[in-house]
C-alpha positions, 0 to 999 in steps of 0.5 A: 547490493542490488540497485535493480528497478522493479526488485524489492529493496529489502534491507540486504538489497537497497534500492537506488532512487533520486534521494539515495538508497531506500530500503522497505521492511515487511511489516505489513500486518505485524505487530509493533510495540512502541519501543519498537517503532520509536527504535526504527523512526531512531534508526531512519534519523541515524542512517538516513535522510529523516524521511519514512514512508508506510506503502500502499501495502502497509510496508515501511520505508526508510530513505535516503540512504548510502551504501555504508549507511544502509549496512549499519541500518541492517545491523541495528534493525537486526539487533532490534529483533522485530521478527520480520520475514524474508521471503515470497510474501505472504500478506494477510489483513493486519487486523487478522484475528482480532476484527470480529466482522471478518469472515475468517481468521486468514492468520493460521492459514497464511503461516501454514502457507509461509512455512510451506513455501519455506520448505522449498527452493521456490524464492530463488527461482522467482520474481523478486515481488511475487506475492500471495495475499490471504484476506479474510475480509473484515474491515480492513480487507485486502481487496485493493491489494494485488497479488500473484495469488490470492486466497479470499475467504468464502467461509471458515474453512473455504477460500476462493483461490484467484491469480494475478490481480486484486479481487476485482481483475484477479482470474479466479480459478475456483474454491478450495478448502483450506487444508489444500491451500498449501498444496495449491500455493506451491503448485502456483508458484511452481507453474509461475517459476516455470513461466520464466524467472521474470513471471508473475501470476498474471502470466500464467493461462488459466488452463495452465494453472487448472492443470497444476491444481487438479482437484484441490480446486472446485467450481464456485457454487455461489458468487463470491462475498462483496468486499468493502474496500479498505477503511484504515482511518479512524476507530475500529472496534476489536473483540472485547473491549480493545480498539484500534485507531487508524490514522494516515500519513499525509501522502504517505510521508513523515519525518521520523522525529514527527512519528517518533513524537506521535508514537510517544504521545499515544503511548502516554495516553495507554496505546501498546501496539502498532499496525501498519496497514494497505493505504499508507496507515498506521493502527493504534492498537489500546484498550479502553477510551479512544479520544485522546488518540483521536485529539493527539493524531489531529493535533499532529496534522495526521489523516483521521478521516477518510473524506479528508482529500489527503487520503486520496492524492499520492505524491512522491517527494519531488524535487524537494527531496529527489534528484529525479523530480522537477516539480515539488510534488508533495508542496503541490499536494498540500496545496491541493488537499487545502484547497478541497478541504470539505469536498468528499467527492470520490476522486485520485490524484497523483503528482509525481516529480518524474514520469517514473510514478513512484508514489502510485505506479497504478492510474489516477483520476488525474496525474500531474507529472513533473518532466524537463519541458514541463509539468503535463497532466494525464487522465485516467492513467499514470505517470507513464502515460499520455498528457497535455501540457499543464504549466506552472502557473496557479497549479494547486488551484487549477488541479483542484478545480479540474477534480471539481469539474470531473466530480460534477460530471460524474455525478450525473451519469446518465448524461452523455459526457463531452471532453473536459474544455481545453482551458479547464487543464492547459497551463498559461 
């Protein structure tokens, strides 16, 4: 059983957290029936602490396990025959092949790449989190999802190849034909493995990558098309008369019982398939009218609109559910969301119970970090960054005020911005 942080907490290798062992299932983009999702919730209640999560990449996490219960959970999930894949993740947008707005259907290419990797021993020589993304674009693309190797659709049979980042930060190598993508993937993974057992795509220099690929990758003849960011909330029309309705879990977490109740309610109103999506969202698929699903989701206090402040706030369990936490992160997050109700400003807020920053490793506009000596506030950084003391007085109100100050300043880009006054952030 591996407890090493940084490894993927699969069924065979749970990860130790402040509230017990955590298991992550590779559900991103997978199709689950209502019965399968209800069964997962039941297993989480039997073997964990009853809390489940959808991650930023669209995977399903079960928390609060013990060594014995993690073994029992693995047995139960194996019996469910969910068809979840082990090995190097090859991720696609969750509506691959169903979204009429996508540039190309990435599912066949992703399947071919999985088969090619499985035919080698590469997974035994790569870091645990090495990932391949095949993004066909569409309503819920993977632009904001980082990967070691990326394929972004340029057309029906041509793909932009890049390494080491999301669509904005990855190093572009050029374009390749779909028929060559499996060879390109394996050669790049071989180069990553040669760089070191902990190496990632970002550690491979561009010249080395080009040397590995030879003529399989050619120069871009035009700028890569711009992709819309993921918008997994609300109604998403699909081909024919099917549609998906995206709901978000507040701060990425819900009790297994609440999720099971929601699934049963929407199944009774025609939902027949569920897919988990980047952005900590659950896609409910069905044929026909969507109104009942929206009503059920709103009654369950799930996120159904991208303008909901909860869609831009990240929070871990905090001191209420994690031995490592110093502040009740999700309580604070809920109060900030209430303070910001109706505010559609563009921001990101991370509230972390401790400096590990599990809920959101990336930088945020503001990050409140719990520490033994008291919370600190980090601006434009992560939970591991340097911040200033924030204090424990009226935390949610002052965080909401700080975000409003940032929003009003960001609305005036032509004005030379001055540092925010210390009293806007400092605690009493």
